[in-house]
C-alpha positions, 0 to 999 in steps of 0.5 A: 344787090348786097354790098361787100367788104373783105377783111383779114385780121393779121397779127403776131401770135397771141395779140388778140385777133380771135378775141376781137373777132368774137367781140365783133360778132357779138356787137354786130348782132350775129349772136342772140343776146341769150345765145351760149357761145364758147370763148374764142369761138373762131378757134374751133379745133381742140389743138387750137384751144389747148395751145391758145393759137390759131392754126387754120385760117377761118371765114366768118361774116358780119352785117353792119350798116347794110354791108356784109363784111367777110372777115378772115381770122388768120394764124399768128405763128410764123410756122403757119405763114402759108395760111396767111399768104393764101388768105390775103389773096381773098381780101381787099384790106387788113386790120393789123392788130398789135399788142399795146405792151409788146409792140410789133414782133417778128410775125407782125413784120411777116404778115404786114410785109405780105399785105403791103406787097399786095397793096392792101390798105391797113387799119392799125389797132393797138389791142390790150390797152388795159394792160398795166404795162401798155405803152401805146405812144411808143408802140405806135412809133414802132409801128410807123418805123416798121411800115417805113422799113417795109417800104410802105407807100404814102397812102399805106402810111396814112392809116387810121389808128384805134385802141381796143380792149377786145376782151371787154369789146371797148374801142376808141379812135386814136390814142386819147378820148373816151372808150365806146363799143366797136361801132367806131371801128366797124364804121372805119372798116366801111370807110377805109376798105374799098368794095370788091372791084370785080364785075359780076357780068364778066367771065368767071374767075375764082382762085381756090385759096383753101380746101375744107371737108364736109362729112356729107358733101366731101371736099369743099373749095373755098375762094373769092369770086374775082369776076363773074357769077356762080350758080349752084348746080352749074357746069364750069371749067377748072384751070389746073397746071396741066390744062383746063378741065370741066366739072359741075358745081353742087352746092354754093355756100356763103358765110353768115356769122359762123354758119355756111348757108347755101345760096342759088347765086353768088356774085363777084366779091363774095367769099364762097365754099363750093361742093361737088369739085372733088378734083380741085386743088389749092391754086386752081382757078374756076373759070367759064368753060367756054371763055377760060381766063385763069388767074396767077397761081398762089406762090408760097415761101418754100419749106425750111424744116423736114422730118421723116415719117415712117410706120411704127416698127417697135415691139409695141407697134399696132397695140392701140392705133387704128391706122398703122401701115405705111400705106395708110400713113402715106395716104394721110400725108398726101391728103395733108400736102393737098390741103396745105400748100406750105407742106411738101411730101417726098417719098424716100422709101416704101415705108418712109416719107420726108415731110417738109414744112415751115417749122417745128411747130407746124410739123408737131401740129400735124403729128399731134393731129394724126395721133388723135385721128388714130395713127401710129408712126415714128418720126425722125429728128427735125432737120433743115432743108438746104438749097444750092445757090451759085454752086454753094450750099445755103441754109435758111436763116431766122430773125429771133427776138427774145424778151427776158428779164435783164439778169438772163441776158448773159446766158441767153446771149451765150447760148445763142452765140454757141448756136451761130446766133449774131446779135443785131439789136438790144433794147432796154426800156428800163423796166427790168426786161430786155429785148434782144434781136439775133440772126441765126441759122434755122438749125440753131433753134432746133431743141433750143426752146425748152433749154431757153425756158429752163435758162430763163426760169420760164419768164422768157419769150422767144419768137422767130421768123424766116429771113432768107437763105445764106451760105452754110454757117458751119457746124453747130454743137448738138446735144451734149448728153447721151441716152439711158437705154433699156437693154431688155423687155419688161417693166421698170422697177423702183429698185432699178430706177433708184440705182439708175437715177444718179446717172442722169434724168429719168423719163419714166416712172416705175411700172412702165412697160419697156422694150430693148432699145427704148430710151428711159432717160438722159445720161449726164455724160455724152455716151449712151448707156445700156441698162437693166431697168427692170431688175428687182431686189434679190430676196434672202431669208436673212432679215437686216436689223433695220428695215429697208427704207422706201425708195424715193425717186425724183419725178420723171421728166415727162416727154411730151411730143414737143420735148421729144422732138427737140431732145432726140438725136440723129440715131433716135426716133419718136414713137407716136401712138394714140395713147403714148409718146416714147423715144427709142433708138433707131436700131433697137438691139444694143449689139447692132448699134455703133458706139459713138459719142455725140457730135455736132450738127 
């Protein structure tokens, strides 16, 4: 009988989880020595590779010392915490990865708190030990402080410590000594992590923690067999919220390296993917139909951010999208809510749908994914989700950690203070950079990231983590500038943009097709300005003594999806198509738009 270990690798974003998994796959002999494998092989999605972050939890497995180690690589960004929470339901221990220079950051606290709540034994790995600014002794002290702050038990505090350089596949036990390969870490995983405690002869229990999709087999249910044995092509029960149903399993998949291999049977402790269960959802328990014993459903923290998705109604709507109707958008969002337990969907109108998630990044990833799939849509300004507690309006709060050069401490503190941020901690290790901690309403961070990068000349690092609900903090000033709005359809000209440029910052180059109500730039003043950005210079039969100089325009500010979502105001929308991202007024005709100045949030 195969022996198992089920392990989740948890960390803050960009601390090296995926790179370490790559090295473990290589050194366990999963890949042939001459096999060509992409770097960060676990980040298989285009968006994951482009952004350098893990978005979806992924399963793999290595065999070492006669034991099969199922490994789950989890997202490190706070907006994808729902993925982490689900993943931890499948494992018996965690490998906590911490950057040896940066130390524990907000998401480190989040993922570790979830692991400790479930009583999972930890192994601590200080990664990137090769960095010139690595400070392993101090970071280890910070890790101990974090464990204590999270009320870890004495057993959990007695964790083994390793130092690694994941990119080179080097590892050592403790803070001192010679580096070797990762076998010392793999040996510790076998020694520290307990084997699954399930009984293969008991009644079947499998909690569905994830859903995947196969072009050939349709929906795949992913989860860990808690008790019992699964057989391919067998009939089982599905315990849903509304009762017990009966279904037939098709193929049973186990994980071997990066591949799924079909097996006839799978026993308690194994992580499997099952085909043939089209009606199953996350949180359901697969049970014995004759002796159903459902498990507790997965509980996930509630969403804190919302946007309204709607069909693209601009004059350019339907030009290059494959899916353009409200019905198609709704079907896609319902599919997303089914797969992602941290997403909520609310129908606000026949053609408008409120999508609630954990943060701007999570919603932006969803929008970008839909865009690449061929959808056209419009989205509103991100807004927070409020909650009524004891008759009072409460809003979500965030813990914000800022790491920046000391010369920018003043401007960062001023900006966050104006957004209702309160400094809770300031740490200056004396090497030119300062770490600041704040508590701030979630809405105070909307649109702040781009402003922060500008203020710190791109040298600052900001991380945030949901901390709870507090009474409404009062108004927060919104965008202080207005918009430059096209007042007619046509193509922008150099002549028109040259005379418009002193008014503010342009978003579009000459020769761009526009329509009435489309935003072409940012007005330096607080009011919107309708302008003719398509006019051309009038020609006469009189020639000046000196020829006109060529008109030179500053490069326009490119409105990426992230920038557009941060920039828009309440009366504006972002228009998303497979080939373009535009910002526009919600009401296009200028004579139908109210003339208002920018206010607060």
